[in-house]
Structures are given as C-alpha cells and as structure tokens.
DOVO-576601 format. One record per residue: residue number from 1; y, x, z of N, C-alpha, C in turn. Coordinates in nm, 2 decimals, padded with zeros to 4 digits. Atoms other than C-alpha are relative to their C-alpha. Example, Ala and Ser with C-alpha at 12.3 -4.5 7.8 and 13.67 -1.06 7.14 Angstrom:
REC_1_-00.12_00.09_00.00_-00.45_01.23_00.78_00.12_00.09_00.00
REC_2_-00.11_-00.09_00.00_-00.11_01.37_00.71_00.11_-00.08_00.08
This chain:
REC_1_-00.12_00.08_00.00_00.00_00.00_00.00_00.12_00.09_00.00
REC_2_-00.12_-00.08_00.01_00.34_00.14_-00.10_00.12_-00.09_00.02
REC_3_-00.13_00.06_-00.01_00.69_00.05_00.01_00.10_00.11_00.00
REC_4_-00.10_-00.10_00.00_01.01_00.23_-00.05_00.14_-00.07_00.03
REC_5_-00.13_00.04_-00.04_01.38_00.21_00.04_00.08_-00.06_-00.12
REC_6_-00.07_00.06_00.12_01.48_00.10_-00.32_-00.06_-00.14_-00.03
REC_7_00.06_00.13_00.03_01.27_-00.22_-00.30_-00.13_00.00_-00.07
REC_8_00.13_-00.01_00.07_00.96_-00.09_-00.48_-00.11_-00.02_00.09
REC_9_00.12_00.01_-00.08_00.62_-00.16_-00.36_-00.12_-00.07_-00.07
REC_10_00.11_00.06_00.06_00.27_-00.27_-00.44_-00.13_00.06_00.07
REC_11_00.13_-00.05_-00.05_-00.10_-00.21_-00.37_-00.08_00.06_-00.11
REC_12_00.08_-00.07_00.10_-00.31_00.04_-00.56_-00.15_-00.05_00.02
REC_13_00.15_00.03_00.00_-00.66_-00.10_-00.64_-00.07_00.10_-00.10
REC_14_00.08_-00.10_00.08_-00.93_00.08_-00.84_00.06_00.00_-00.14
REC_15_-00.06_-00.02_00.13_-00.78_00.22_-01.16_00.14_-00.02_-00.02
REC_16_-00.15_00.02_00.01_-00.42_00.14_-01.08_00.08_00.13_00.02
REC_17_-00.10_-00.11_-00.02_-00.12_00.37_-01.09_00.13_-00.05_00.05
REC_18_-00.13_00.03_-00.04_00.20_00.37_-00.90_00.09_00.12_-00.04
REC_19_-00.09_-00.10_00.05_00.48_00.56_-01.07_00.13_-00.01_00.06
REC_20_-00.13_00.01_-00.07_00.78_00.63_-00.86_00.09_00.12_-00.04
REC_21_-00.10_-00.10_00.03_01.09_00.81_-00.98_00.10_00.01_00.12
REC_22_-00.08_-00.01_-00.12_01.27_00.95_-00.68_00.15_00.01_-00.03
REC_23_-00.14_-00.01_00.04_01.59_01.04_-00.86_00.10_00.04_00.11
REC_24_-00.10_-00.04_-00.09_01.89_01.04_-00.63_-00.05_-00.01_00.15
REC_25_00.06_00.00_-00.14_01.66_00.99_-00.33_-00.04_-00.13_00.05
REC_26_00.04_00.12_-00.07_01.46_00.73_-00.15_-00.11_00.04_00.10
REC_27_00.11_-00.02_-00.09_01.22_00.70_00.14_-00.11_-00.09_-00.04
REC_28_00.11_00.09_00.04_00.87_00.57_00.09_-00.12_00.03_00.10
REC_29_00.12_-00.02_-00.09_00.55_00.52_00.29_-00.12_-00.06_-00.08
REC_30_00.12_00.05_00.06_00.19_00.47_00.18_-00.10_-00.01_00.12
REC_31_00.10_00.02_-00.10_-00.09_00.34_00.40_-00.12_-00.08_-00.06
REC_32_00.11_00.08_00.05_-00.44_00.20_00.34_00.01_-00.14_00.05
REC_33_-00.01_00.14_-00.04_-00.46_-00.18_00.35_-00.09_-00.02_00.13
REC_34_00.07_00.02_-00.13_-00.58_-00.32_00.69_-00.15_-00.04_-00.03
REC_35_00.14_00.04_00.04_-00.89_-00.47_00.51_-00.08_00.12_-00.02
REC_36_00.07_-00.12_00.03_-00.99_-00.12_00.40_-00.03_00.07_00.13
REC_37_00.02_-00.07_-00.13_-00.94_00.02_00.75_-00.11_-00.06_00.08
REC_38_00.11_00.07_-00.08_-01.16_-00.25_00.90_-00.13_00.02_-00.06
REC_39_00.13_00.00_00.06_-01.43_-00.23_00.64_-00.06_00.14_-00.01
REC_40_00.05_-00.14_00.02_-01.44_00.15_00.61_-00.03_00.03_-00.15
REC_41_00.04_-00.04_00.14_-01.56_00.34_00.30_00.10_00.11_-00.05
REC_42_-00.07_-00.11_00.06_-01.42_00.60_00.07_00.09_-00.05_-00.12
REC_43_-00.08_00.02_00.13_-01.14_00.60_-00.19_00.05_00.13_-00.04
REC_44_-00.04_-00.13_00.06_-01.03_00.87_-00.42_00.14_-00.02_-00.07
REC_45_-00.13_00.01_00.06_-00.66_00.91_-00.50_00.05_00.14_-00.05
REC_46_-00.06_-00.13_00.05_-00.46_01.17_-00.70_00.15_-00.02_00.00
REC_47_-00.15_00.00_00.00_-00.09_01.24_-00.65_00.05_00.11_-00.08
REC_48_-00.06_-00.09_00.09_00.11_01.41_-00.92_00.15_00.00_00.01
REC_49_-00.15_00.00_00.00_00.47_01.53_-00.90_00.04_00.05_-00.14
REC_50_-00.05_-00.04_00.13_00.65_01.55_-01.23_00.15_00.03_00.02
REC_51_-00.13_-00.04_-00.02_00.97_01.75_-01.22_00.10_-00.07_-00.10
REC_52_-00.10_00.06_00.08_01.29_01.59_-01.35_00.09_00.11_-00.05
REC_53_-00.10_-00.10_00.04_01.53_01.79_-01.57_00.13_-00.02_00.08
REC_54_-00.12_00.00_-00.08_01.86_01.87_-01.41_00.09_-00.12_-00.03
REC_55_-00.09_00.11_00.04_02.05_01.60_-01.60_-00.04_-00.13_00.06
REC_56_00.05_00.13_-00.05_01.83_01.33_-01.45_-00.03_00.01_00.15
REC_57_00.03_-00.01_-00.14_01.79_01.46_-01.09_00.06_-00.11_00.09
REC_58_-00.07_00.10_-00.09_02.04_01.21_-00.95_00.00_-00.14_-00.06
REC_59_00.00_00.13_00.06_01.95_00.91_-01.16_-00.05_-00.10_00.11
REC_60_00.04_00.10_-00.10_01.88_00.58_-00.98_-00.15_00.00_00.01
REC_61_00.14_00.00_-00.02_01.54_00.56_-00.83_-00.07_-00.12_-00.07
REC_62_00.07_00.10_00.07_01.28_00.35_-01.01_-00.15_00.00_00.04
REC_63_00.14_00.02_-00.04_00.93_00.21_-00.93_-00.07_-00.07_-00.11
REC_64_00.08_00.07_00.10_00.66_00.12_-01.18_-00.14_-00.03_00.06
REC_65_00.13_00.04_-00.05_00.34_-00.07_-01.08_-00.09_-00.02_-00.13
REC_66_00.08_00.01_00.12_00.08_00.00_-01.35_-00.14_-00.04_00.03
REC_67_00.13_00.05_-00.02_-00.22_-00.22_-01.32_-00.10_00.07_-00.09
REC_68_00.11_-00.06_00.07_-00.55_-00.07_-01.43_-00.02_-00.07_-00.14
REC_69_00.02_00.07_00.12_-00.57_-00.34_-01.70_00.11_00.02_-00.10
REC_70_-00.11_-00.02_00.09_-00.24_-00.23_-01.85_-00.01_00.14_-00.08
REC_71_00.01_-00.13_00.07_-00.34_00.13_-01.95_-00.07_-00.02_-00.13
REC_72_00.05_00.01_00.13_-00.42_00.19_-02.31_-00.15_00.06_00.00
REC_73_00.14_-00.05_00.00_-00.80_00.21_-02.35_-00.04_00.04_-00.14
REC_74_00.04_-00.06_00.13_-00.94_00.43_-02.63_-00.14_00.06_00.02
REC_75_00.13_-00.07_00.00_-01.28_00.58_-02.72_00.00_00.11_-00.10
REC_76_00.02_-00.11_00.10_-01.38_00.90_-02.89_-00.07_-00.06_-00.12
REC_77_00.06_00.04_00.13_-01.51_00.87_-03.25_-00.14_-00.05_00.01
REC_78_00.14_00.04_-00.02_-01.87_00.86_-03.14_-00.03_-00.08_00.12
REC_79_00.02_00.09_-00.11_-01.82_00.64_-02.84_-00.05_00.07_00.13
REC_80_00.05_-00.07_-00.12_-01.92_00.92_-02.60_00.10_00.02_00.11
REC_81_-00.11_-00.02_-00.10_-01.59_00.92_-02.41_00.09_-00.12_00.00
REC_82_-00.10_00.10_-00.02_-01.36_00.65_-02.27_00.13_00.06_00.05
REC_83_-00.13_-00.06_-00.03_-00.99_00.74_-02.26_00.09_-00.11_00.06
REC_84_-00.10_00.09_-00.06_-00.74_00.56_-02.03_00.13_00.07_-00.01
REC_85_-00.13_-00.07_00.02_-00.39_00.66_-02.15_00.10_-00.07_00.09
REC_86_-00.09_00.05_-00.11_-00.16_00.62_-01.85_00.14_00.01_-00.04
REC_87_-00.14_-00.02_00.04_00.16_00.77_-01.98_00.01_00.09_-00.12
REC_88_-00.02_-00.09_00.11_00.29_00.94_-02.29_-00.07_-00.05_-00.13
REC_89_00.05_00.04_00.13_00.17_00.94_-02.65_-00.12_00.09_-00.03
REC_90_00.12_-00.07_00.04_-00.17_01.04_-02.79_-00.05_-00.06_-00.13
REC_91_00.05_00.03_00.13_-00.25_01.03_-03.16_00.05_-00.14_-00.05
REC_92_-00.06_00.12_00.04_-00.01_00.74_-03.22_-00.01_-00.12_00.10
REC_93_00.02_00.10_-00.10_-00.11_00.55_-02.91_00.09_00.03_00.12
REC_94_-00.10_-00.02_-00.10_00.13_00.50_-02.62_-00.05_-00.07_00.13
REC_95_00.03_00.05_-00.13_00.06_00.46_-02.25_00.12_-00.08_00.07
REC_96_-00.11_00.08_-00.06_00.26_00.22_-02.02_00.10_00.07_00.09
REC_97_-00.09_-00.07_-00.09_00.41_00.48_-01.79_00.12_00.05_-00.07
REC_98_-00.13_-00.05_00.06_00.78_00.55_-01.85_00.04_00.13_00.07
REC_99_-00.03_-00.13_-00.06_00.87_00.91_-01.79_00.13_00.06_-00.06
REC_100_-00.12_-00.06_00.05_01.19_01.11_-01.83_-00.03_00.14_-00.05
REC_101_00.05_-00.13_00.06_01.02_01.45_-01.88_-00.11_-00.04_-00.09
REC_102_00.10_00.04_00.09_00.81_01.41_-02.19_-00.14_00.05_00.04
REC_103_00.13_-00.04_-00.04_00.45_01.42_-02.07_-00.11_-00.10_-00.06
REC_104_00.12_00.08_00.03_00.10_01.28_-02.16_-00.10_00.01_00.12
REC_105_00.09_00.00_-00.11_-00.14_01.18_-01.89_-00.11_-00.10_-00.03
REC_106_00.11_00.09_00.02_-00.49_01.03_-01.93_-00.12_00.03_00.09
REC_107_00.12_-00.02_-00.08_-00.81_00.98_-01.75_-00.12_-00.02_-00.10
REC_108_00.12_00.00_00.09_-01.13_01.07_-01.94_-00.13_-00.03_00.08
REC_109_00.13_00.02_-00.05_-01.48_00.94_-01.87_-00.09_00.05_-00.11
REC_110_00.08_-00.06_00.11_-01.72_01.16_-02.07_-00.15_-00.01_00.03
REC_111_00.15_00.01_-00.02_-02.09_01.07_-02.10_-00.07_00.13_00.00
REC_112_00.07_-00.13_00.00_-02.34_01.34_-02.02_-00.04_00.05_-00.14
REC_113_00.03_-00.07_00.13_-02.38_01.58_-02.31_00.10_-00.03_-00.11
REC_114_-00.10_00.04_00.10_-02.08_01.42_-02.50_00.11_00.10_00.00
REC_115_-00.12_-00.09_00.02_-01.78_01.61_-02.63_00.11_-00.08_-00.07
REC_116_-00.12_00.07_00.06_-01.43_01.49_-02.71_00.11_00.11_-00.03
REC_117_-00.12_-00.09_00.04_-01.15_01.68_-02.90_00.11_-00.09_-00.03
REC_118_-00.12_00.08_00.01_-00.81_01.53_-02.87_00.12_00.08_-00.07
REC_119_-00.12_-00.07_00.05_-00.49_01.61_-03.07_00.10_00.01_00.11
REC_120_-00.09_-00.03_-00.10_-00.22_01.76_-02.86_00.12_00.06_-00.05
REC_121_-00.12_-00.05_00.05_00.14_01.84_-02.91_00.01_00.15_00.03
REC_122_00.01_-00.15_-00.02_00.17_02.22_-02.97_00.11_00.05_00.09
REC_123_-00.11_-00.04_-00.09_00.50_02.23_-02.77_-00.02_-00.04_00.15
REC_124_00.03_00.04_-00.14_00.33_02.08_-02.46_-00.10_00.11_00.06
REC_125_00.11_-00.06_-00.07_00.14_02.27_-02.20_-00.11_-00.10_00.03
REC_126_00.11_00.10_-00.03_-00.19_02.12_-02.08_-00.09_00.06_00.11
REC_127_00.10_-00.03_-00.10_-00.43_02.12_-01.79_-00.10_-00.11_00.02
REC_128_00.10_00.10_-00.03_-00.75_01.94_-01.69_-00.04_00.01_00.14
REC_129_00.05_-00.01_-00.14_-00.86_01.85_-01.34_-00.12_-00.09_00.01
REC_130_00.12_00.07_-00.02_-01.21_01.75_-01.25_00.00_-00.09_00.11
REC_131_00.01_00.10_-00.10_-01.23_01.43_-01.06_-00.14_-00.02_00.05
REC_132_00.14_00.01_-00.04_-01.61_01.41_-01.06_-00.09_00.05_-00.11
REC_133_00.09_-00.05_00.10_-01.90_01.57_-01.23_00.03_00.15_-00.04
REC_134_-00.02_-00.13_00.04_-01.91_01.89_-01.43_-00.01_00.01_-00.15
REC_135_00.00_-00.02_00.15_-01.86_02.02_-01.79_00.08_00.12_-00.03
REC_136_-00.07_-00.11_00.05_-01.66_02.26_-01.99_00.13_-00.04_-00.07
REC_137_-00.13_00.02_00.07_-01.31_02.30_-02.15_00.02_00.10_-00.10
REC_138_-00.03_-00.09_00.11_-01.20_02.45_-02.47_-00.11_00.03_-00.09
REC_139_00.11_-00.03_00.10_-01.39_02.56_-02.78_-00.09_00.10_00.05
REC_140_00.08_-00.11_-00.06_-01.52_02.86_-02.58_-00.09_-00.05_00.11
REC_141_00.08_00.06_-00.10_-01.67_02.62_-02.32_00.01_00.06_00.14
REC_142_-00.03_-00.05_-00.13_-01.51_02.74_-02.00_-00.05_-00.11_00.11
REC_143_00.05_00.10_-00.09_-01.70_02.57_-01.71_00.10_-00.04_00.11
REC_144_-00.07_00.04_-00.11_-01.53_02.36_-01.45_-00.06_-00.13_00.05
REC_145_00.07_00.11_-00.06_-01.63_02.08_-01.21_00.10_-00.07_00.10
REC_146_-00.08_00.08_-00.10_-01.51_01.84_-00.93_00.09_00.10_00.08
REC_147_-00.10_-00.08_-00.09_-01.19_01.98_-00.76_00.05_00.12_-00.07
REC_148_-00.05_-00.12_00.07_-01.13_02.25_-01.02_00.09_-00.04_-00.12
REC_149_-00.09_00.03_00.11_-00.85_02.27_-01.28_-00.01_00.11_-00.10
REC_150_00.01_-00.10_00.12_-00.84_02.44_-01.62_00.14_-00.01_-00.06
REC_151_-00.13_00.00_00.07_-00.51_02.55_-01.78_-00.03_00.05_-00.15
REC_152_00.03_-00.03_00.14_-00.53_02.55_-02.16_00.11_00.09_-00.06
REC_153_-00.10_-00.08_00.07_-00.36_02.80_-02.39_00.07_-00.08_-00.11
REC_154_-00.08_00.06_00.11_-00.15_02.73_-02.70_-00.10_-00.06_-00.10
REC_155_00.08_00.07_00.10_-00.28_02.50_-02.97_00.04_-00.14_-00.02
REC_156_-00.04_00.14_00.03_-00.27_02.15_-03.12_-00.12_-00.09_00.03
REC_157_00.11_00.08_-00.04_-00.60_02.02_-02.98_-00.06_00.04_00.13
REC_158_00.07_-00.03_-00.13_-00.80_02.00_-02.65_-00.14_-00.05_-00.01
REC_159_00.14_00.04_00.00_-01.17_01.99_-02.61_-00.06_00.00_00.14
REC_160_00.07_00.02_-00.13_-01.37_01.86_-02.31_-00.14_-00.04_-00.03
REC_161_00.14_00.03_00.02_-01.75_01.85_-02.29_-00.06_-00.02_00.13
REC_162_00.07_00.03_-00.13_-01.97_01.70_-02.02_-00.14_00.07_-00.01
REC_163_00.13_-00.06_-00.01_-02.28_01.88_-01.91_-00.11_-00.11_-00.02
REC_164_00.10_00.09_00.02_-02.61_01.72_-02.00_-00.05_-00.07_00.14
REC_165_00.04_00.05_-00.14_-02.69_01.68_-01.62_00.12_-00.01_00.08
REC_166_-00.11_00.03_-00.09_-02.44_01.53_-01.39_-00.04_-00.02_00.14
REC_167_00.03_00.02_-00.15_-02.41_01.48_-01.01_-00.05_-00.14_00.02
REC_168_00.06_00.13_-00.03_-02.60_01.19_-00.86_00.11_-00.10_00.04
REC_169_-00.11_00.10_-00.05_-02.27_01.04_-00.72_00.09_-00.04_-00.12
REC_170_-00.08_00.03_00.12_-02.11_01.03_-01.07_-00.08_00.01_-00.13
REC_171_00.08_00.00_00.12_-02.29_00.93_-01.39_00.07_00.08_-00.11
REC_172_-00.08_-00.07_00.11_-02.01_01.08_-01.61_00.09_00.11_00.06
REC_173_-00.10_-00.10_-00.04_-01.77_01.37_-01.61_00.13_-00.06_-00.01
REC_174_-00.13_00.06_-00.01_-01.44_01.23_-01.49_00.11_00.10_00.01
REC_175_-00.11_-00.10_00.02_-01.13_01.43_-01.59_00.13_-00.06_-00.02
REC_176_-00.14_00.03_00.03_-00.76_01.39_-01.56_00.06_00.11_-00.09
REC_177_-00.06_-00.10_00.10_-00.59_01.55_-01.86_00.15_-00.03_-00.01
REC_178_-00.14_00.03_00.00_-00.22_01.60_-01.85_00.08_00.13_-00.05
REC_179_-00.08_-00.11_00.04_00.06_01.82_-01.99_00.14_-00.06_-00.04
REC_180_-00.13_00.04_00.04_00.42_01.81_-02.10_00.09_00.11_-00.06
REC_181_-00.09_-00.09_00.05_00.72_01.97_-02.24_00.06_00.09_00.11
REC_182_-00.05_-00.08_-00.11_00.82_02.27_-02.02_00.16_-00.02_00.01
REC_183_-00.14_00.02_-00.02_01.17_02.22_-01.87_00.07_00.13_-00.01
REC_184_-00.06_-00.14_00.00_01.24_02.59_-01.82_00.13_00.00_00.07
REC_185_-00.13_-00.01_-00.08_01.51_02.54_-01.56_-00.04_00.05_00.14
REC_186_00.03_-00.05_-00.14_01.54_02.70_-01.21_-00.05_-00.12_00.09
REC_187_00.05_00.10_-00.09_01.34_02.51_-00.95_00.00_00.05_00.15
REC_188_00.01_-00.03_-00.14_01.38_02.52_-00.57_-00.05_-00.12_00.07
REC_189_00.06_00.11_-00.07_01.18_02.31_-00.33_-00.01_00.03_00.15
REC_190_00.02_-00.01_-00.14_01.17_02.25_00.04_-00.05_-00.13_00.06
REC_191_00.06_00.13_-00.04_00.95_01.99_00.20_-00.02_-00.09_-00.12
REC_192_00.02_00.09_00.11_00.96_01.68_-00.02_00.11_00.01_-00.10
REC_193_-00.11_00.00_00.09_01.28_01.78_-00.20_-00.02_00.11_-00.11
REC_194_00.01_-00.10_00.11_01.28_01.95_-00.54_00.14_-00.01_-00.08
REC_195_-00.13_-00.01_00.07_01.62_02.06_-00.69_00.00_00.13_-00.08
REC_196_-00.02_-00.12_00.08_01.76_02.34_-00.90_00.06_00.12_00.07
REC_197_-00.06_-00.11_-00.08_01.95_02.54_-00.64_-00.02_-00.02_00.15
REC_198_00.01_00.02_-00.14_01.94_02.61_-00.27_00.11_-00.09_00.06
REC_199_-00.11_00.09_-00.05_02.28_02.44_-00.23_-00.03_-00.15_-00.02
REC_200_00.04_00.14_00.03_02.14_02.12_-00.39_-00.10_-00.04_00.10
REC_201_00.10_00.03_-00.10_01.85_02.14_-00.15_00.06_-00.03_00.14
REC_202_-00.07_00.02_-00.13_02.08_02.17_00.15_00.07_-00.14_00.00
REC_203_-00.07_00.12_00.01_02.28_01.87_00.03_-00.10_-00.12_00.01
REC_204_00.10_00.11_-00.01_01.96_01.66_-00.02_-00.05_-00.02_00.14
REC_205_00.05_00.01_-00.14_01.84_01.74_00.33_00.11_-00.06_00.09
REC_206_-00.11_00.06_-00.08_02.18_01.66_00.47_00.01_-00.15_-00.03
REC_207_-00.01_00.15_00.04_02.18_01.32_00.28_-00.12_-00.07_00.08
REC_208_00.12_00.06_-00.07_01.83_01.25_00.43_00.04_-00.02_00.15
REC_209_-00.02_00.00_-00.14_01.94_01.34_00.79_00.12_-00.10_00.03
REC_210_-00.11_00.10_-00.02_02.26_01.12_00.75_-00.04_-00.14_-00.03
REC_211_00.04_00.14_00.03_02.06_00.82_00.64_00.04_-00.05_-00.13
REC_212_-00.05_00.05_00.13_02.20_00.81_00.29_-00.11_-00.04_-00.10
REC_213_00.11_00.04_00.09_01.86_00.76_00.14_-00.05_-00.14_00.03
REC_214_00.04_00.14_-00.03_01.83_00.41_00.29_-00.11_00.00_00.10
REC_215_00.11_00.02_-00.09_01.56_00.27_00.50_-00.11_-00.08_-00.07
REC_216_00.11_00.08_00.06_01.21_00.13_00.42_00.00_-00.14_00.07
REC_217_-00.01_00.13_-00.07_01.22_-00.25_00.48_-00.12_-00.02_00.09
REC_218_00.11_00.04_-00.09_01.01_-00.38_00.77_-00.11_-00.08_-00.07
REC_219_00.11_00.07_00.06_00.67_-00.51_00.67_00.00_-00.15_00.04
REC_220_00.00_00.14_-00.03_00.66_-00.89_00.65_-00.12_-00.04_00.07
REC_221_00.11_00.04_-00.08_00.44_-01.05_00.90_-00.07_-00.12_-00.07
C-alpha cells in the first residue's frame, strides 16, 4: 500500500507497478496490507530509482498506478518468451509508464531452453536482473541467475536465454530488462535525495526538515 504527500496512492498486487516521480519533493510511505500481514506468506518486489535530468529535478511530483493488465504483452517469435513492456518503446510497441528520462523497462518470462533476442536502441545502456531461475545473457552466453545483474556492452540487440533446467520454485527464467539514455550530468546523493550539487542536497534536506515537502495524509478508518 502506497500513500504520499502529493495525494498519490494505491495497492500493488501481483504484476502491478507504482511509478512515482519525486520531482520537487514529497513524502511517501509503503506498507503491506493488513490482510497480508494476517495471512502471512512471501511477496517479491523490485524498487528502481531513475534519475531525472537537471532541467526536471524540480518538476511537480506525479504518481502513476500501472495495473498489471495495462502493461503491453508481447511474445517472442517462437512463443518461447512472454514480454511485459512496462515503460518505454520496444520495436514499435509502447509501455504505459510515463518517464522523463528516456528508458525502456520490461519483465521477461523465458521458457526453459528458449532464447529471445530483442532490438535495442544503440544509444541506450542496458542491464538485466535475474528475478528467478537461471540462464545466460549476450551472444557469448554469460551465465547469471536469481539476484545477479548483467551489464550489456554496446550494440543494437540484446539476447537472453533460459537454461534447460530451472529451479523448482520457478518454472521459467524471470528477468527484468532495462536501460536508457545516459544523462551524463553530475550526481550527488544523500539518504533519499538525489541532486546535481552538494548545495542542492543541502537545500533539499533543509526543505525536508522545514516541512516544505508536505505531509502524508492520515489513513482513512
């Protein structure tokens, strides 16, 4: 469950994405729903920070609730992989996530033994993160698995292959693939603040301490 000081909020269910643009600053909290706390069990979440270019650092905050049913569903040519396009463009297809830094983000489910090669913008960097299972990345077949990341070199395509044998807890190789246009600007960070200079960080921290980032609304009973 997410709530923030700009009025955004929602509940992440399986396959959902919450996309928050902090911009000029906001406070936010996340907590598991009471029903999940009572029932117990495991859930797997991934948090990604996307840097904003200097010109957009102080834009108005924004919140997007992307239901799992809204993502663009694609398949590889042989049907061996399911692609969920969350944000950005891929081979003429567009995901629902609205970003200010040009990026592409998708979730791949690759069947055991299957391989998928995707077109990729040559001016984008790219990395893959293993959510579950094991396989290889690149034409040279560099191995990686759950909890490991692979950084791709230059080129206009990306290849992911799933091993023939997968872990018992996951029938497929689950991978988050993402990349974007490098900003190439100075970056300074302290705690949850990411700015371009130490002076801007000091101002952001002062704004937080002075309460200028607002307050998170009380939860309705």
